C-alpha positions as CSV (number, residue, x, y, z in Angstrom):
1,M,0.0,0.0,0.0
2,R,2.8,2.4,0.9
3,I,4.6,1.8,-2.4
4,S,1.5,2.4,-4.5
5,M,0.9,5.6,-2.5
6,Q,4.4,6.8,-3.3
7,V,4.0,6.0,-7.0
8,L,0.7,7.9,-7.1
9,T,2.3,10.9,-5.4
10,A,5.2,10.8,-7.9
11,V,2.7,10.7,-10.8
12,V,0.7,13.6,-9.5
13,M,3.8,15.7,-8.9
14,A,5.2,14.9,-12.4
15,A,1.8,15.9,-14.0
16,G,1.9,19.2,-12.2
17,V,5.4,19.9,-13.3
18,L,4.7,19.0,-16.9
19,R,1.6,21.1,-17.0
20,G,3.6,24.2,-16.2
21,Q,6.5,23.7,-18.6
22,E,7.1,25.6,-21.8
23,T,5.4,24.2,-24.9
24,R,6.2,24.8,-28.5
25,R,4.2,24.2,-31.7
26,T,5.0,25.1,-35.3
27,V,2.4,26.1,-37.9
28,T,2.7,27.0,-41.6
29,N,1.0,30.2,-42.7
30,P,0.3,30.3,-46.4
31,S,-0.7,33.6,-48.0
32,P,-4.5,34.1,-48.5
33,N,-3.8,33.2,-52.1
34,P,-1.1,30.5,-51.8
35,V,0.1,31.3,-55.3
36,D,1.5,34.5,-53.9
37,D,4.0,32.5,-51.8
38,S,5.7,31.3,-55.0
39,K,5.6,34.5,-57.1
40,P,8.8,36.4,-57.7
41,N,9.4,39.9,-56.4
42,S,7.9,42.7,-58.6
43,G,10.0,45.5,-60.1
44,A,7.0,47.8,-59.4
45,V,7.5,47.4,-55.6
46,P,10.6,49.3,-54.5
47,D,13.2,47.6,-52.3
48,A,12.7,50.3,-49.7
49,Y,10.3,53.2,-49.4
50,A,9.3,55.8,-46.9
51,L,6.0,56.6,-45.3
52,V,5.8,60.2,-43.9
53,G,3.5,61.2,-41.2
54,H,3.3,62.7,-37.7
55,F,2.0,61.8,-34.4
56,D,-1.5,63.1,-33.7
57,R,-1.2,62.2,-30.0
58,I,0.5,59.8,-27.7
59,V,-1.6,57.2,-25.8
60,V,-0.2,55.5,-22.7
61,I,-2.0,52.2,-21.8
62,R,-1.8,50.8,-18.3
63,L,-2.9,47.2,-17.6
64,K,-3.4,45.9,-14.1
65,N,-2.6,42.6,-12.4
66,K,-4.1,39.5,-14.1
67,A,-5.3,41.5,-17.2
68,N,-4.7,39.9,-20.6
69,L,-2.0,42.0,-22.3
70,L,-3.2,41.8,-25.9
71,D,-6.9,42.0,-25.0
72,G,-6.3,45.1,-23.0
73,M,-4.3,46.7,-25.7
74,N,-7.0,45.9,-28.3
75,K,-9.7,47.3,-26.0
76,V,-7.9,50.6,-25.6
77,V,-7.0,50.9,-29.3
78,K,-10.7,50.5,-30.1
79,E,-11.9,52.9,-27.3
80,Q,-9.3,55.5,-28.4
81,H,-10.2,55.1,-32.1
82,I,-6.6,54.3,-33.1
83,Q,-6.5,53.2,-36.7
84,N,-2.8,53.6,-37.3
85,G,0.1,54.0,-34.9
86,V,3.5,53.0,-33.7
87,I,4.0,51.0,-30.5
88,L,6.9,53.0,-29.0
89,S,7.7,51.2,-25.8
90,A,6.4,48.9,-23.0
91,I,7.5,47.8,-19.6
92,G,6.1,45.7,-16.8
93,S,5.9,42.0,-15.8
94,L,3.9,38.9,-16.8
95,R,2.6,35.9,-14.9
96,G,3.1,33.7,-18.0
97,Y,3.9,34.3,-21.6
98,E,3.0,33.3,-25.2
99,V,4.9,34.5,-28.3
100,H,5.5,33.3,-31.8
101,A,8.7,33.7,-33.9
102,V,9.4,33.0,-37.5
103,S,11.1,29.6,-37.9
104,N,11.9,29.2,-41.6
105,R,13.5,31.0,-44.5
106,D,11.3,30.3,-47.5
107,L,7.7,31.1,-48.2
108,P,5.2,30.1,-47.0
109,T,6.2,31.3,-43.6
110,Q,6.3,29.0,-40.5
111,D,5.8,30.3,-37.0
112,T,6.8,28.5,-33.8
113,F,4.6,29.4,-30.8
114,I,6.3,29.3,-27.4
115,K,4.0,29.3,-24.4
116,N,4.6,29.0,-20.6
117,P,1.6,30.0,-18.6
118,T,3.4,29.6,-15.2
119,Q,6.8,31.3,-15.9
120,P,6.9,34.9,-14.7
121,A,8.8,37.3,-16.8
122,D,9.8,40.9,-17.0
123,L,8.4,42.8,-20.0
124,V,11.6,44.5,-21.1
125,S,10.3,46.1,-24.3
126,M,7.7,46.1,-27.0
127,N,7.5,47.7,-30.5
128,G,5.3,47.3,-33.5
129,Y,2.4,48.9,-35.2
130,V,-1.4,49.4,-35.2
131,I,-2.5,49.0,-38.8
132,N,-6.1,49.7,-39.6
133,G,-7.0,49.0,-36.0
134,R,-5.1,45.7,-35.9
135,I,-2.1,45.3,-33.5
136,H,1.1,43.8,-34.8
137,A,3.4,43.9,-31.8
138,H,6.7,42.2,-30.9
139,M,8.0,42.1,-27.3
140,T,11.1,41.1,-25.4
141,L,10.8,39.3,-22.1
142,A,13.4,38.3,-19.5
143,T,13.3,35.5,-16.9
144,P,16.1,34.7,-14.5
145,D,17.4,32.1,-17.0
146,K,16.8,33.5,-20.5
147,V,15.4,36.2,-22.8
148,I,12.3,35.5,-24.9
149,A,11.3,37.5,-27.9
150,G,8.6,37.3,-30.6
151,H,5.2,38.4,-31.7
152,V,2.7,39.1,-28.9
153,E,0.0,36.4,-28.6
154,E,-3.1,35.9,-26.4
155,G,-1.4,34.0,-23.5
156,N,0.2,36.9,-21.7
157,E,-1.2,37.7,-18.3
158,V,0.0,40.8,-16.5
159,Y,1.7,40.3,-13.2
160,T,2.4,43.6,-11.4
161,Y,1.4,46.0,-14.2
162,A,2.2,46.7,-17.9
163,I,2.5,50.1,-19.5
164,V,2.4,50.4,-23.4
165,T,2.9,53.6,-25.2
166,I,1.5,54.2,-28.7
167,G,2.1,57.1,-31.0
168,V,-1.1,57.6,-33.0
169,M,-0.7,58.4,-36.7
170,N,-4.3,58.2,-38.0
171,G,-3.5,60.3,-41.0
172,T,-0.9,57.9,-42.3
173,N,-1.7,55.0,-44.6
174,L,0.0,51.9,-43.2
175,D,-2.0,49.4,-45.3
176,K,0.9,47.5,-47.0
177,I,3.5,47.9,-44.3
178,D,3.3,44.3,-43.0
179,D,1.8,42.6,-46.1
180,K,4.2,39.8,-47.0
181,T,2.7,39.5,-50.5
182,Y,3.6,43.1,-51.3
183,R,7.0,42.4,-52.8
């Protein structure tokens, strides 16, 4: 009886440890029209171009303990009628994290999603854009053991607080800025 109780205890403890560990999954993201992934670059699209604009205003978002980082940002972007903007900075801490990072070199793109809902991390920085009301943000996190960076995903729960600063550029057209088929 004692041995079976020890085995049961070990299994329960192992299950708890495994549940809290980092997970990874990779997905392929073909373009809306998969033919676009195999088309060559167009000479009509310049190698580099500039978009000129100015900040209409600066919006500072503060999220409290246990708030969802991306949901909170989306809520404020909608409430503040931010169509286009630049994510200038962010600081804070998270109770757990989820990011994705590009994981191949040829189209179609592949992303690896990295998630650990139980690993606290410092939110060291964030940058990116608001494009037609849609957030495209990247962040850098630090734990005592490593640095994690990638696209912000849904599984980021705020720990102490998070502060995100957005420069609003509603008069600037950012439509093509993150379109992988515009090449």
